[in-house]
C-alpha positions in Angstrom: -14.7 -0.3 58.7 -15.6 3.1 57.4 -18.3 5.2 59.1 -21.6 5.2 57.3 -22.6 8.5 58.8 -19.5 10.4 57.7 -20.0 13.1 55.2 -17.8 12.8 52.2 -17.0 15.7 50.2 -16.7 13.9 46.9 -20.6 13.8 46.1 -20.4 11.2 43.2 -19.3 7.8 44.6 -20.6 5.7 41.8 -22.2 3.2 41.6 -25.1 3.4 44.1 -27.7 0.7 44.8 -31.5 1.4 44.4 -33.3 1.8 47.8 -36.1 -0.2 46.2 -34.7 -3.2 44.1 -31.2 -2.9 45.0 -30.0 -2.6 41.4 -26.7 -0.9 40.8 -26.7 2.4 38.9 -24.7 5.5 38.2 -25.6 8.9 39.4 -24.6 11.7 37.1 -23.5 15.3 38.2 -26.6 17.1 37.2 -29.1 14.6 38.7 -29.3 16.8 41.8 -30.5 20.0 39.7 -32.9 18.0 37.4 -36.6 18.8 37.0 -37.1 15.3 35.4 -38.1 12.9 38.2 -36.5 10.0 36.3 -33.1 11.8 36.7 -33.8 13.4 40.0 -34.8 9.9 41.5 -31.2 8.6 40.9 -30.0 11.5 43.2 -32.7 10.4 45.8 -31.3 6.7 45.7 -33.5 5.1 43.2 -32.4 3.6 39.8 -35.4 4.8 38.0 -38.7 6.9 38.5 -40.7 3.6 38.6 -38.9 2.5 41.6 -39.5 5.8 43.4 -43.1 5.7 42.1 -43.5 2.2 43.8 -43.5 4.0 47.2 -46.9 5.2 48.7 -47.5 8.9 48.3 -46.8 9.4 52.0 -43.5 7.8 51.8 -42.7 9.7 48.6 -43.4 13.0 50.4 -41.4 11.9 53.5 -38.3 11.0 51.4 -38.5 14.3 49.5 -38.7 16.3 52.5 -35.8 14.2 54.1 -33.6 14.8 51.0 -34.5 18.5 51.0 -33.1 18.8 54.7 -30.5 16.2 54.8 -29.4 15.6 51.2 -28.6 12.0 49.9 -27.7 10.6 53.3 -30.2 7.7 52.9 -28.7 6.7 49.6 -25.1 6.8 51.0 -25.9 4.8 54.1 -27.6 2.3 52.0 -24.6 1.8 49.9 -22.4 1.4 53.2 -24.8 -1.2 54.7 -24.8 -3.2 51.3 -21.0 -3.2 51.1 -20.2 -3.8 54.7 -23.0 -6.0 56.2 -23.3 -9.6 54.7 -26.7 -10.5 53.6 -28.2 -7.0 54.2 -30.0 -7.0 50.9 
């Protein structure tokens, strides 16, 4: 079993799974640089802006701050848990 906390140099490891609805989606290389929240939300771990907006304002702020300091670690760990832990989602 792989380590969910290990950093992988290959940034795009599609597909990812939405942190809100577990829908499978593909991240694009420019999502990380986008000023469009619908695109940037994919980098954060959400399939669409609507899933990100379903969080409370305080959770949105916390998620953005965490992503600023730690990158997309939450999204990658979520993917690992879905693939390696039965009945996680």
